[in-house]
C-alpha angles and dihedrals in degrees: 000000000000117000114237095222122152126215088234090060091051092048091052093045093048091054093047091047091050094050097030085221133099089203094056091044090052090051093048094048096039092240134127117259092243089054090054091047091049094050092050093045090053090049091050090049092051092049094040090225135099113245100189135036130192116226111179107315094332130091118221135184117247120227087265090048092055091051095047091047091061091051095045091049092051092047091050090051092050092050091049089049091049091051091051094047094046090048089053093047089052090055099263118149098201134082140144125276122193112195128178119195135191111247089240090058096046094098095063098024092065089052089050091052092046091054092045091049090054090055093044107032094167093061118102110218128202115194127191118185110195146137129285095260092055092046091053090050091049091051091050089052091045090233109142126050091229138000129210111206147120119280113323122229112289094238094045115124093233144116111234124185120191112227106165143010119255110207116199114211134187113243133198141160115278089248095057115128091241095047096104098041126102131215092007111196113243088230087071090070095058092108098034122111118229132206104220145173121267122279110279094038114131091224091052091050092050092050093049091049089051094052093045091052090050091050091237126133115244116212121199114211100173137359121221132185096217141036090235089061091048092052092049092048092050091048088053090055097249094133144299123301138208114208142151113284087227090069100054106054094112095045092050092049093049093043094237091124137019133205111237119228099237128169111253093021140158095051102219119224133154137239117230136197105218140189137164118276111256093021113142103225115215117238091258092048089052090051092050093048090052089047092053094048093049105033110025098089093051093048096044 
């Protein structure tokens, strides 16, 4: 028997499921809270299953709610894709572009998007700057059109194209005892304390692999969730840091930080533009992907 489910019900449910709040869903969709509640109640009655449950003061999705959320999200994406494609076929130049970017890449990614937006002023761009764990989850859920990040997990069901090298350099204050030395052996850093990204970060993993391969102990002094925080901590004298060279241009020019001349550095990685396998990229997403592959290195 066919289910009499409306797209409006799924839109309302998807918003409520994302926020785990009828109030926030109502605000996002410009509806009243009773209207949101009514739409979800009708959907639950049609399905014959509860989609939410209240435990204490918190709302949670039921097992059925989690399943329906995946379907409603996919349906919403397909409808958005259909709108973009039909607009293009009718001669429209616009469209929507959802991009997620690793925090380490935010410095050059925003410049990329600004340049792309100048070429395509009718495109509406949504940008999310977040950590590696969140990016991997977004890819798994097929949420963004494209992701800019370091190497994705080996078993991830994605297509990843390298578009630019990402050199990791060791940074210190200009007054550090090793500041004037050249070709410093990595062994000399055995007892140094480093300010690093959180566990799970791609940069952190690359650094740890490098030190293991060199047979040198790596000591974590502080963990930070952003490169900006690492740079500030290093400037304050809380330890050495290892960050992407793309993130320290301003600090090098002003003399607040220096890049140490260390044997084996920079640690060379790559930046990738990534999307889920089998994803049908919209015309504007295809244009942005081509733009990244051809122009990123020059703009960065």
